[in-house]
C-alpha positions as CSV (number, residue, x, y, z in Angstrom):
1,M,-140.4,-59.2,48.5
2,N,-138.8,-61.2,51.4
3,I,-136.7,-59.6,54.1
4,R,-133.3,-60.8,52.6
5,K,-134.1,-59.4,49.1
6,L,-135.4,-56.2,50.7
7,A,-132.2,-55.7,52.7
8,S,-130.1,-56.4,49.6
9,A,-132.0,-53.9,47.6
10,I,-131.6,-51.3,50.3
11,G,-127.9,-51.9,50.5
12,L,-127.4,-51.5,46.8
13,A,-129.4,-48.3,46.9
14,V,-127.3,-46.9,49.7
15,L,-124.1,-47.8,47.9
16,A,-125.3,-46.1,44.8
17,F,-126.3,-43.0,46.7
18,L,-122.9,-42.8,48.5
19,S,-121.0,-43.3,45.2
20,A,-123.0,-40.5,43.7
21,Q,-122.2,-38.2,46.6
22,Q,-118.4,-38.8,46.5
23,P,-117.6,-36.4,43.7
24,A,-119.9,-33.8,45.2
25,Y,-118.2,-34.2,48.6
26,A,-114.7,-34.0,47.2
27,Q,-115.7,-30.9,45.3
28,A,-117.2,-29.2,48.4
29,A,-114.1,-30.1,50.5
30,A,-111.8,-28.6,47.9
31,G,-113.9,-25.5,47.8
32,S,-113.8,-25.2,51.6
33,L,-110.0,-25.7,51.7
34,A,-109.6,-23.0,49.1
35,E,-111.6,-20.7,51.3
36,A,-109.6,-21.7,54.4
37,N,-106.3,-21.1,52.5
38,A,-107.5,-17.7,51.4
39,R,-108.4,-16.8,55.1
40,L,-105.0,-18.1,56.1
41,G,-103.4,-15.8,53.6
42,R,-105.3,-12.9,55.1
43,G,-104.2,-13.7,58.6
44,D,-107.7,-14.9,59.6
45,Y,-106.4,-17.9,61.4
46,A,-109.5,-18.5,63.5
47,G,-111.7,-18.4,60.4
48,A,-109.4,-20.8,58.6
49,L,-109.5,-23.2,61.6
50,R,-113.3,-23.2,61.7
51,I,-113.3,-24.6,58.1
52,I,-110.3,-26.9,58.6
53,D,-111.4,-28.5,61.9
54,P,-114.4,-30.6,60.7
55,L,-112.6,-31.6,57.6
56,C,-109.5,-32.8,59.4
57,R,-111.6,-34.7,62.0
58,G,-113.1,-36.4,59.0
59,A,-109.5,-37.6,58.1
60,N,-109.0,-35.2,55.1
61,P,-105.2,-35.2,54.8
62,A,-105.0,-31.8,53.1
63,A,-107.1,-30.2,55.9
64,C,-104.9,-31.8,58.6
65,T,-101.8,-30.5,56.8
66,M,-103.3,-27.0,56.7
67,A,-104.0,-27.3,60.4
68,E,-100.3,-27.5,61.0
69,K,-99.9,-24.1,59.3
70,V,-102.5,-22.7,61.6
71,L,-101.6,-24.3,65.0
72,L,-97.9,-25.1,64.7
73,V,-96.3,-22.0,63.3
74,R,-94.5,-20.3,66.2
75,G,-95.2,-16.6,66.5
76,R,-98.7,-16.7,65.1
77,P,-101.5,-15.9,67.5
78,S,-103.1,-19.2,66.7
79,F,-100.0,-21.3,67.8
80,D,-101.5,-24.1,69.9
81,P,-99.7,-27.4,69.9
82,A,-102.1,-29.0,72.3
83,A,-105.1,-28.1,70.1
84,Y,-103.2,-29.6,67.1
85,V,-102.6,-32.8,69.0
86,R,-106.2,-33.1,70.0
87,L,-107.4,-32.4,66.5
88,L,-105.2,-35.0,64.8
89,S,-105.9,-37.5,67.6
90,A,-109.6,-37.2,66.6
91,A,-108.7,-37.7,63.0
92,C,-106.6,-40.7,64.0
93,Q,-109.7,-42.4,65.4
94,N,-111.3,-42.2,62.0
95,P,-111.0,-45.4,60.0
96,R,-109.3,-43.4,57.2
97,G,-107.1,-41.4,59.6
98,A,-104.3,-43.8,60.6
99,V,-101.7,-41.6,58.9
100,M,-102.6,-38.7,61.3
101,C,-101.8,-40.8,64.4
102,G,-98.0,-40.5,64.2
103,D,-98.0,-36.7,63.7
104,A,-100.2,-36.2,66.8
105,A,-98.1,-38.5,68.9
106,L,-94.8,-37.0,67.8
107,V,-95.9,-33.4,68.7
108,A,-97.3,-34.6,72.1
109,S,-94.0,-36.4,72.9
110,G,-91.9,-33.3,72.2
111,S,-90.3,-34.8,69.1
112,S,-91.5,-32.2,66.6
113,N,-89.2,-29.4,65.5
114,E,-92.3,-27.2,65.1
115,A,-93.2,-27.5,68.8
116,A,-89.9,-28.4,70.4
117,N,-90.8,-26.9,73.8
118,F,-94.2,-28.6,74.0
119,T,-94.7,-31.9,75.7
120,N,-97.8,-33.6,77.0
121,W,-97.1,-37.2,77.8
122,A,-100.8,-38.1,78.4
123,L,-101.7,-37.0,74.9
124,V,-99.1,-39.4,73.4
125,V,-100.8,-42.6,74.5
126,E,-104.0,-42.8,72.4
127,P,-102.7,-41.8,69.0
128,G,-99.3,-43.5,69.7
129,K,-100.7,-47.0,70.4
130,R,-103.3,-46.9,67.7
131,G,-100.9,-45.5,65.1
132,C,-98.2,-48.0,65.8
133,S,-100.6,-50.9,65.8
134,L,-101.7,-49.7,62.3
135,G,-98.1,-49.5,61.0
136,D,-97.3,-45.8,61.5
137,V,-93.6,-45.9,62.6
138,K,-93.7,-42.3,63.7
139,A,-96.3,-43.4,66.3
140,C,-94.0,-46.3,67.3
141,Y,-91.2,-43.8,67.9
142,A,-93.4,-41.5,69.9
143,M,-94.4,-44.5,72.2
144,S,-90.7,-45.4,72.5
145,Q,-90.0,-41.8,73.6
146,L,-93.0,-42.0,76.1
147,Y,-91.5,-45.1,77.8
148,T,-87.8,-44.2,77.7
149,N,-87.6,-40.5,78.4
150,K,-86.6,-39.8,82.0
151,S,-89.0,-36.9,82.3
152,S,-92.0,-39.1,81.3
153,P,-94.2,-40.3,84.2
154,Y,-95.0,-43.3,81.9
155,R,-91.3,-44.4,81.8
156,N,-91.1,-48.2,81.6
157,L,-88.2,-49.7,79.8
158,T,-89.7,-53.1,79.3
159,N,-92.8,-51.5,77.7
160,A,-90.4,-49.4,75.5
161,I,-88.7,-52.3,73.8
162,P,-91.3,-53.4,71.3
163,Y,-91.9,-49.8,70.2
164,S,-88.2,-48.9,70.1
165,R,-87.6,-52.1,68.1
166,R,-90.2,-51.1,65.4
167,A,-88.8,-47.6,65.2
168,C,-85.2,-48.8,64.9
169,A,-86.1,-51.4,62.3
170,A,-87.7,-48.6,60.3
171,D,-84.4,-46.7,60.2
172,I,-85.3,-44.1,62.9
173,I,-81.9,-43.7,64.5
174,F,-83.2,-42.3,67.8
175,G,-85.4,-45.4,68.1
176,C,-82.1,-47.4,68.0
177,Y,-80.6,-45.3,70.7
178,Q,-83.7,-45.8,72.9
179,L,-83.5,-49.5,72.3
180,M,-79.9,-49.6,73.4
181,T,-80.8,-47.6,76.5
182,A,-83.8,-49.8,77.4
183,V,-81.8,-53.0,77.2
184,Q,-78.7,-51.6,79.0
185,E,-80.5,-50.0,81.9
186,L,-82.9,-52.9,82.7
187,P,-81.8,-55.2,85.5
188,D,-79.7,-58.3,84.6
189,P,-80.0,-60.4,82.7
190,A,-81.7,-58.0,80.2
191,L,-78.7,-58.0,77.8
192,G,-79.1,-61.7,77.4
193,Q,-82.9,-61.7,77.4
194,Y,-83.0,-59.0,74.7
195,A,-79.9,-60.0,72.9
196,D,-81.7,-59.8,69.5
197,D,-82.8,-56.3,70.2
198,Y,-79.5,-55.2,71.4
199,L,-77.8,-56.5,68.3
200,L,-80.5,-54.9,66.1
201,S,-79.9,-51.5,67.7
202,F,-76.1,-51.5,67.1
203,E,-76.3,-53.1,63.6
204,K,-78.9,-50.7,62.4
205,A,-77.2,-47.6,63.9
206,C,-74.0,-48.8,62.2
207,Q,-75.8,-49.2,58.9
208,L,-77.2,-45.7,59.3
209,G,-73.7,-44.3,59.4
210,K,-73.0,-44.1,63.1
211,R,-69.5,-45.5,63.1
212,E,-69.2,-45.5,66.8
213,A,-71.9,-48.1,66.9
214,C,-70.1,-50.4,64.5
215,S,-67.4,-51.3,67.1
216,E,-70.1,-52.8,69.4
217,V,-71.6,-55.1,66.8
218,P,-69.2,-58.0,67.4
219,R,-69.8,-58.0,71.1
220,A,-73.6,-57.8,70.5
221,R,-73.4,-60.8,68.1
222,K,-71.4,-62.7,70.7
223,M,-74.0,-61.9,73.4
224,K,-76.8,-63.2,71.1
225,A,-74.9,-66.4,70.3
226,R,-74.1,-67.1,74.0
227,A,-77.6,-66.4,75.1
228,A,-78.9,-69.0,72.6
229,Q,-76.3,-71.5,73.7
230,Y,-75.9,-71.0,77.5
231,G,-79.0,-69.0,78.4
232,A,-79.5,-65.3,79.1
233,A,-78.0,-65.1,82.6
234,N,-74.9,-67.1,81.8
235,A,-74.3,-65.0,78.7
236,V,-74.3,-61.8,80.8
237,H,-71.9,-63.3,83.4
238,M,-69.6,-64.3,80.5
239,L,-69.6,-60.7,79.4
240,Y,-68.6,-59.6,82.9
241,V,-65.8,-62.2,82.8
242,D,-64.6,-60.8,79.5
243,N,-64.7,-57.2,81.0
244,G,-62.6,-58.3,83.9
245,I,-60.0,-60.2,81.8
246,D,-59.8,-57.2,79.4
247,A,-58.9,-55.1,82.4
248,G,-56.3,-57.6,83.5
249,N,-58.2,-58.8,86.5
250,W,-57.6,-62.5,85.9
251,G,-58.3,-63.8,89.4
252,G,-61.3,-61.5,89.9
253,S,-62.9,-62.8,86.7
254,V,-62.7,-66.3,88.1
255,I,-64.1,-65.2,91.5
256,H,-67.0,-63.6,89.7
257,A,-67.7,-66.9,87.9
258,I,-67.5,-68.9,91.1
259,E,-69.1,-66.6,93.6
260,V,-71.6,-64.5,91.6
261,S,-72.7,-66.7,88.6
262,R,-72.2,-70.0,90.4
263,A,-72.8,-71.7,87.0
264,P,-70.4,-74.4,85.8
265,A,-70.6,-73.1,82.2
266,V,-69.4,-69.7,83.3
267,V,-66.7,-71.1,85.6
268,E,-65.5,-73.3,82.7
269,Y,-65.4,-70.3,80.4
270,A,-63.5,-68.1,82.9
271,V,-60.9,-70.7,83.8
272,G,-60.5,-71.6,80.2
273,R,-59.7,-68.0,79.2
274,V,-57.3,-67.6,82.2
275,A,-55.6,-70.9,81.5
276,S,-55.2,-70.2,77.8
277,A,-53.5,-66.9,78.6
278,G,-51.1,-68.6,81.0
279,K,-52.5,-66.7,84.0
280,M,-53.6,-69.5,86.3
281,S,-51.0,-68.2,88.9
282,Y,-53.4,-65.3,89.5
283,V,-56.3,-67.6,90.7
284,R,-56.7,-67.7,94.5
285,Q,-55.5,-70.8,96.2
286,Q,-58.9,-71.5,97.8
287,D,-60.6,-71.3,94.4
288,L,-58.6,-74.1,92.8
289,P,-60.3,-77.0,94.7
290,V,-63.7,-75.3,94.2
291,I,-63.1,-75.3,90.5
292,V,-62.2,-79.0,90.5
293,R,-65.3,-79.9,92.5
294,M,-67.6,-77.9,90.3
295,L,-66.2,-79.0,87.0
296,G,-65.2,-82.7,87.6
297,N,-63.0,-83.7,84.6
298,T,-63.3,-80.8,82.2
299,N,-60.5,-78.8,80.7
300,G,-61.1,-76.1,83.3
301,A,-60.9,-78.7,86.1
302,R,-57.7,-80.2,84.7
303,A,-56.1,-76.7,84.5
304,A,-57.0,-76.1,88.2
305,R,-55.5,-79.5,89.2
306,S,-52.4,-78.7,87.2
307,E,-52.0,-75.4,89.0
308,M,-52.5,-77.0,92.4
309,N,-49.8,-79.5,91.6
310,R,-47.5,-76.7,90.4
311,R,-48.0,-75.0,93.7
312,G,-47.3,-78.2,95.5
313,G,-50.6,-78.2,97.3
314,G,-49.5,-75.2,99.3
315,S,-51.6,-72.3,100.5
316,T,-49.7,-69.4,99.0
317,R,-51.8,-66.5,97.9
318,A,-52.2,-65.7,94.2
319,Q,-49.8,-63.3,92.6
320,D,-52.2,-60.4,92.2
321,D,-54.7,-58.6,94.4
322,S,-57.7,-60.4,93.1
323,W,-58.6,-61.4,96.6
324,R,-59.8,-57.9,97.0
325,Y,-62.3,-58.5,94.3
326,Q,-65.5,-56.4,94.3
327,D,-68.5,-57.5,92.3
328,S,-68.8,-54.2,90.5
329,S,-65.4,-54.5,88.9
330,G,-66.5,-56.9,86.2
331,R,-69.8,-55.3,85.4
332,R,-70.6,-53.0,82.5
333,S,-70.9,-50.1,85.0
334,N,-69.8,-49.5,88.6
335,A,-73.3,-48.5,89.6
336,R,-76.8,-48.6,88.2
337,D,-77.7,-45.0,88.1
338,N,-79.3,-42.5,85.7
339,S,-76.1,-41.5,84.1
340,R,-75.8,-44.2,81.5
341,S,-77.6,-42.2,78.9
342,G,-79.2,-38.8,78.3
343,Y,-79.4,-35.7,76.2
344,E,-77.0,-32.7,76.1
345,S,-76.8,-29.4,74.3
346,C,-74.7,-29.2,71.2
347,T,-74.0,-26.9,68.2
348,K,-75.2,-27.9,64.8
349,S,-73.1,-27.6,61.7
350,N,-75.0,-24.4,60.8
351,G,-74.1,-22.8,64.1
352,A,-77.5,-23.2,65.7
353,S,-78.0,-24.8,69.1
354,G,-79.4,-28.3,69.3
355,Q,-79.5,-31.5,71.4
356,R,-77.8,-34.8,71.0
357,Y,-78.3,-38.2,72.6
358,W,-75.5,-39.9,74.4
359,Y,-75.0,-43.4,76.0
360,Y,-72.3,-45.6,77.3
361,G,-71.3,-48.6,75.1
362,F,-69.8,-51.9,76.1
363,D,-66.4,-50.3,76.3
364,N,-67.7,-47.9,79.0
365,Q,-67.0,-45.0,76.7
366,R,-69.5,-42.3,76.0
367,K,-71.1,-42.5,72.5
368,Y,-72.9,-39.6,70.8
369,G,-75.8,-39.3,68.4
370,P,-76.2,-36.5,65.8
371,C,-76.8,-32.9,66.9
372,L,-80.4,-32.2,66.0
């Protein structure tokens, strides 16, 4: 018999042997789990865990579920969230154990009701990355938590976005909140760069019944369209122009376009909005010739020339105090700090205490997630 035929024969023999062992293995595992359950009922948690541990490491779902009863029931002497995370992380590495990854990562990230006061960020990484890569959205959410939570030493909002996106797309509402946070708190022009993700976060939250998110969807759609047409940076500056105009700062919005964005597309947009509202008298005198030089013969340039002619080429100051313009007045917040989002205590509908997530929306008003 040549080597190839011999290898084939050995392979077939091994497969036949393994197939014959499967019913016996399953029967033995079932018997072991029954014994573990009996010990659990008698309060012999250590004895139950000795049986469960090797089975769970071998990716037996029933054994891993039983491990939760041993290690995650608060008040029992066997309560040990860290041991639970390590056990399920080991099961996660098994080719058949992908479904255990998310449970391990969630507990490690402090996102499990069973171990609400336990957090070990270092233990999130291994099961979180592996589980998310294999399609476990719970693991994706845990990774999102790892990279967005302000107490995590791994906090990295750019790294958070792909994980938050997958969690949000899978209808995990807190994944949507984390996606909003990541895009809002990253430096400009993140809102334009991640316009698709920002729109997803608000649309999905709205679909999931968070009505306060629905009002932001039109602006998020506008940001996405502008980013595609004008580029990310210009889209963000147009948002600041809108914010200034909405606040009645007509001249300041034009100043932002000229002095901060310095982009003809943004200047044209700002002047166009001011002119269409009949507020060109609020534009500073010195800005009118700048607009003409920047824009040439566009509608915005013609509006500036017309205003110069109306003023008779004089040097009178604009009618408002926009000359006092400060850059922060047109931005989505007056300072980049750590107060744009967070968690706070709340009372659940059943009277129990809980926590809810909050963030500031485009309208600079605080929005709240559910009390959990």
